[in-house]
C-alpha positions in Angstrom: 111.7 132.7 120.5 109.4 134.7 121.1 105.4 134.9 120.2 104.5 137.1 116.8 102.0 138.8 116.7 100.4 141.2 113.0 103.0 143.5 113.2 105.5 140.3 112.7 103.5 139.4 109.4 106.6 140.4 107.2 109.8 139.1 108.8 107.4 136.0 108.9 106.4 136.0 104.8 110.4 136.9 105.0 111.2 133.7 106.4 108.8 131.7 105.1 110.0 132.4 101.3 114.0 131.7 102.4 112.4 128.4 103.3 110.2 127.3 100.7 110.8 129.8 97.4 108.6 132.3 95.8 106.5 129.7 94.4 105.5 127.8 97.8 106.1 131.2 100.3 102.5 132.5 101.6 102.2 136.0 101.3 102.3 138.7 104.1 98.8 138.8 103.9 98.2 134.7 104.3 100.4 135.4 106.9 98.5 138.1 109.0 95.1 136.3 108.2 96.5 133.3 110.5 97.8 135.5 112.6 94.5 136.9 113.2 92.0 134.2 113.0 90.7 132.7 116.3 93.0 131.0 117.9 96.2 131.6 115.6 99.3 131.3 117.4 102.5 131.9 115.9 106.2 131.8 116.7 109.7 133.5 115.4 112.9 132.6 116.7 115.1 135.8 115.2 115.0 136.1 111.9 116.2 132.1 111.4 112.8 130.5 111.6 108.8 131.1 112.3 106.0 128.0 113.2 102.7 129.1 112.2 98.9 127.3 114.4 95.9 127.2 115.4 93.8 126.1 118.6 90.4 125.1 118.0 88.8 123.4 121.1 91.0 120.8 122.6 92.7 119.8 118.8 95.0 122.2 117.4 97.1 122.2 113.8 100.0 123.4 113.1 100.3 124.9 109.8 103.6 125.6 109.1 107.3 125.2 110.2 109.8 126.9 108.6 113.2 127.3 108.8 116.1 129.1 106.8 118.6 126.9 104.9 122.1 128.0 106.4 120.0 127.9 110.5 119.1 123.7 109.3 119.6 121.5 111.0 121.4 123.4 114.3 117.4 122.6 116.1 115.6 125.7 115.4 113.0 123.9 113.9 113.5 121.8 116.9 113.0 124.6 119.2 110.2 126.3 117.8 108.4 123.1 117.5 108.6 122.0 121.2 107.6 125.4 122.0 104.4 125.2 120.1 103.5 122.1 121.7 104.0 123.5 125.6 102.0 126.9 124.1 99.1 125.3 122.6 98.9 122.3 125.4 98.0 125.3 127.4 96.3 126.7 125.7 94.0 123.4 125.8 95.0 121.6 122.9 95.1 117.5 124.1 95.7 116.3 120.1 98.5 118.5 117.4 98.3 117.8 114.0 99.8 118.7 110.6 99.9 117.8 107.0 103.2 116.9 105.8 105.1 116.1 102.4 105.7 112.6 102.1 109.4 113.0 100.4 110.0 115.8 102.8 112.6 113.1 104.9 113.9 115.6 107.6 111.1 117.1 108.7 109.1 113.6 108.9 112.2 112.4 111.0 111.9 115.4 113.4 108.0 114.8 113.4 108.7 111.6 114.4 111.3 112.0 117.1 109.0 114.4 118.7 106.1 111.9 119.4 104.2 112.5 116.6 102.5 109.8 114.5 100.7 109.0 111.0 97.6 108.9 111.0 96.9 109.2 107.1 97.5 110.8 103.9 96.3 112.9 101.1 96.0 112.2 98.2 97.6 114.2 95.6 97.4 117.1 98.3 100.4 119.2 97.1 99.9 121.7 93.5 103.1 119.4 92.0 100.7 116.2 92.7 102.8 114.7 96.3 101.4 113.2 98.5 100.6 114.3 102.3 101.3 112.2 105.8 98.8 113.2 108.3 100.1 113.4 111.6 99.2 113.3 115.5 101.2 114.1 118.0 99.4 113.7 122.3 99.8 117.2 124.0 101.1 117.7 127.7 99.0 118.2 130.0 98.5 122.6 131.5 100.3 123.1 133.8 98.3 123.6 137.3 
């Protein structure tokens, strides 16, 4: 696992496309924009998974977490999430937020197992009209 940079935008796009399909995949431009935005942060796990987040003051947000189908249930998502949470905590964030589809039971279970709790619902958040659950976790304090 390593920190991703703008030169990894095509790889991150390929992982995102494999994980979510062409209809929901982010473009190279969209991923590049997030990587270059203030507070943008991404990790990549070989060609198996990626996570993108951003930090603003003492809060952070997971923008996307994608694991290719053949690597699911092998700990890739959990490892990416743990590493991102540690890095975001080191960057000074104390709270981490995300949105996850209410029908995405596997992702919701992963998030709950790593300390996220539901804090709200965004009605009709996704293009298909389905709702998103907003979740929050506390982040570890930076090491002295």
